[in-house]
Structures are given as structure tokens and as C-alpha cells.
C-alpha positions in Angstrom: -104.3 151.3 -23.7 -100.9 152.7 -23.7 -100.0 156.2 -25.4 -99.4 154.6 -28.7 -97.6 157.9 -30.2 -94.9 158.3 -27.6 -94.3 154.6 -26.8 -92.7 152.8 -29.4 -93.5 149.4 -28.0 -97.0 150.3 -28.0 -97.4 149.6 -31.6 -98.0 146.1 -31.1 -100.7 147.2 -29.1 -102.3 149.2 -31.6 -102.1 146.6 -34.1 -103.9 144.3 -31.5 -106.7 147.0 -30.9 -106.8 147.2 -34.9 -107.2 143.6 -35.4 -109.6 143.0 -32.6 -112.0 146.0 -34.0 -111.7 146.6 -37.5 -114.5 144.5 -38.4 -116.9 146.1 -35.9 -115.8 149.8 -37.0 -115.9 148.5 -40.7 -119.9 147.4 -40.1 -120.5 150.3 -38.0 -119.8 152.6 -40.9 -121.1 150.2 -43.6 -124.6 150.8 -41.7 -124.4 154.5 -42.4 -122.5 154.7 -45.7 -123.6 152.6 -48.7 -120.1 153.4 -51.1 -117.3 150.8 -50.1 -114.8 153.3 -51.1 -116.0 156.0 -48.9 -116.3 153.1 -45.8 -112.6 152.1 -46.7 -111.5 155.5 -46.3 -113.6 156.0 -43.1 -112.1 153.2 -41.4 -108.7 154.0 -42.0 -109.4 157.7 -41.0 -110.9 156.3 -37.5 -107.8 154.4 -36.6 -105.2 157.1 -37.4 -107.5 159.5 -35.6 -107.6 156.8 -32.7 -103.5 156.5 -33.0 -103.5 160.2 -32.9 -105.8 160.6 -29.8 -104.8 157.3 -28.1 -104.0 159.6 -25.0 -107.5 160.6 -24.6 -109.0 156.9 -23.9 -110.0 156.3 -20.8 -111.1 152.7 -19.8 -113.0 153.7 -16.8 -115.2 155.5 -19.4 -116.1 152.4 -21.5 -114.4 149.7 -23.5 -112.2 150.2 -26.4 -115.1 149.7 -29.1 -117.2 152.4 -27.3 -114.4 154.7 -27.8 -113.7 153.7 -31.2 -117.4 154.1 -32.0 -117.0 157.6 -30.8 -114.1 158.4 -32.9 -116.0 156.9 -35.7 -119.1 159.0 -34.9 -116.7 161.9 -35.1 -115.1 161.1 -38.4 -118.6 160.1 -39.9 -119.9 163.5 -38.7 -116.8 165.5 -40.4 -117.2 163.0 -43.9 -121.0 164.1 -44.1 -120.0 168.0 -43.7 -117.3 167.6 -45.9 -119.5 165.8 -48.7 -122.3 168.5 -48.0 -119.9 171.2 -48.9 -118.4 169.6 -51.6 -121.9 168.8 -53.2 -122.9 172.4 -53.0 -119.6 173.2 -54.7 -119.7 171.1 -57.9 -122.6 169.3 -59.7 -120.5 166.1 -59.9 -117.6 164.5 -57.9 -115.0 163.3 -60.1 -112.6 160.7 -59.8 -112.7 157.4 -57.4 -110.6 156.1 -55.0 -109.6 153.1 -55.9 -109.5 149.7 -54.1 -108.4 146.3 -55.6 -111.2 144.0 -57.0 -111.1 141.3 -54.1 -111.2 144.1 -51.4 -113.8 145.9 -53.5 -116.0 142.7 -53.4 -115.4 142.1 -49.9 -116.6 145.8 -48.9 -119.7 145.3 -51.2 -120.5 142.0 -49.1 -120.4 143.8 -45.9 -122.3 146.5 -47.0 -125.0 144.4 -48.5 -125.0 142.8 -45.1 -125.7 145.7 -43.4 -128.6 146.6 -45.4 -131.1 145.5 -42.6 -129.1 148.0 -40.3 -129.4 150.7 -43.0 -133.2 150.2 -43.0 -133.3 150.4 -39.5 -131.6 153.8 -39.4 -134.1 155.1 -42.0 -137.0 154.1 -39.8 -135.3 156.1 -36.8 -134.7 159.2 -39.2 -137.8 160.7 -37.7 -136.3 160.9 -34.1 -134.6 163.6 -32.5 -130.8 163.4 -33.4 -129.7 163.1 -29.8 -132.5 160.2 -28.9 -131.6 158.2 -32.0 -127.8 158.4 -31.5 -128.1 156.4 -28.3 -130.5 154.1 -29.8 -128.4 153.4 -32.8 -125.4 152.6 -30.5 -127.4 150.5 -28.2 -129.8 148.7 -30.6 -127.9 148.5 -33.7 -124.2 148.6 -32.6 -124.7 146.5 -29.5 -123.1 148.7 -27.1 -124.4 148.7 -23.2 -126.2 151.7 -22.2 -122.9 153.2 -20.4 -120.6 152.4 -23.3 -123.2 154.5 -25.5 -122.8 157.4 -22.6 -119.3 157.1 -23.1 -119.4 157.3 -26.9 -121.6 160.1 -26.9 -119.7 162.0 -24.0 -123.1 162.2 -22.0 -124.2 160.8 -18.4 -125.3 157.5 -18.1 -128.8 158.5 -16.6 -129.0 161.1 -19.6 -128.5 157.9 -22.1 -131.0 156.0 -20.3 -133.6 158.7 -20.7 -132.9 159.4 -24.5 -132.9 155.5 -25.3 -136.4 155.4 -23.4 -137.6 158.3 -25.4 -136.6 156.7 -28.8 -137.7 153.6 -28.3 -141.3 154.8 -27.3 -140.9 157.2 -30.5 -139.7 154.4 -32.6 -142.6 152.2 -31.3 -145.1 155.3 -32.5 -143.2 155.1 -36.1 -143.6 151.8 -36.3 -147.0 151.6 -35.3 -147.9 154.5 -37.9 -146.3 152.4 -40.9 -147.7 149.1 -40.0 
């Protein structure tokens, strides 16, 4: 990926990146957030952040989607921190970001389609955060171990160990609930 922010011709490349991966990024966020307005905002933030940080992309560390998932995880973490702080400061969040009715309906369909993914994430909630992150990226988001490692900024060997532990831990949790 070329440096989009400094190369005017690279805007076409960014457009292609957006079109190729917007649905995957939307699904990634819809599995983790159930509000269509927030999902739409975060998808936009991911691609703005990708535009701003396009110079950090390294193809040898993983594909574009793995990189975008890493960006999305950072955006999601920042959003959760912001929401937690806001909830502490106010009893009720007022105002709503508006979407057109058709956009809202499409976003609700995507969120509904990802309900199984949200249930799986809830089952994984008891796992340590580092193990859960690798498992989510590999099992739910369909990244390779190498791509998950790149998205998390860890070594492949570390990712493999965490994935093994997460699968073993999830197996124990699932046995306990059956």
C-alpha cells in the first residue's frame, strides 16, 4: 500500500482498500458492538485512522485485512474507554447519531447476522485477555495465526501458544456449561 496521505494518486488505492475491506471491518465491529450507529461511526474511524497511518503498513507482517483489524481493535479499545468514562460522568447519554432509514436497516441486518459471533465472544469472556484476542482473530475473524500475530503486534510463536491455551480453556468452559 502506498503512502496515501502524501501521494495524490494513491487515493484510488485507498478507495480500492476501502471497497475491498469495508464489509469485513463492519462485520468485525458488529460482532463486538450491537448499536448500529456506533458500528457505523467506528467503521468510519477505522478507515480515517488507516488513511492517517498508512505509512505504518508492512505487507511482510500480514495482509491488509490483518492490519485493518489491528487498527479496528485500537479504535474499539479507545471507544470502550471513552464510553466507560462517559458512563461514569453521565447517567444517560443523550442524543443519537442519525443514519438514514435504509442505512440503519442494513446495519441492523449486519448486527443480527453477527449475533452468533457475539454469543461466541460471550463464551470466551472468561479467558485471559491475551488468549481471547488471538482466539477471536483466528476462530471468529478467520485470520491466520501469522496475521493475528501481526494484528496484535506479537510474535507468531507467542500467538500459537496463546491460541492453544485459549482453545483448551474454552473447551473446559464449554464442558462446564453442557
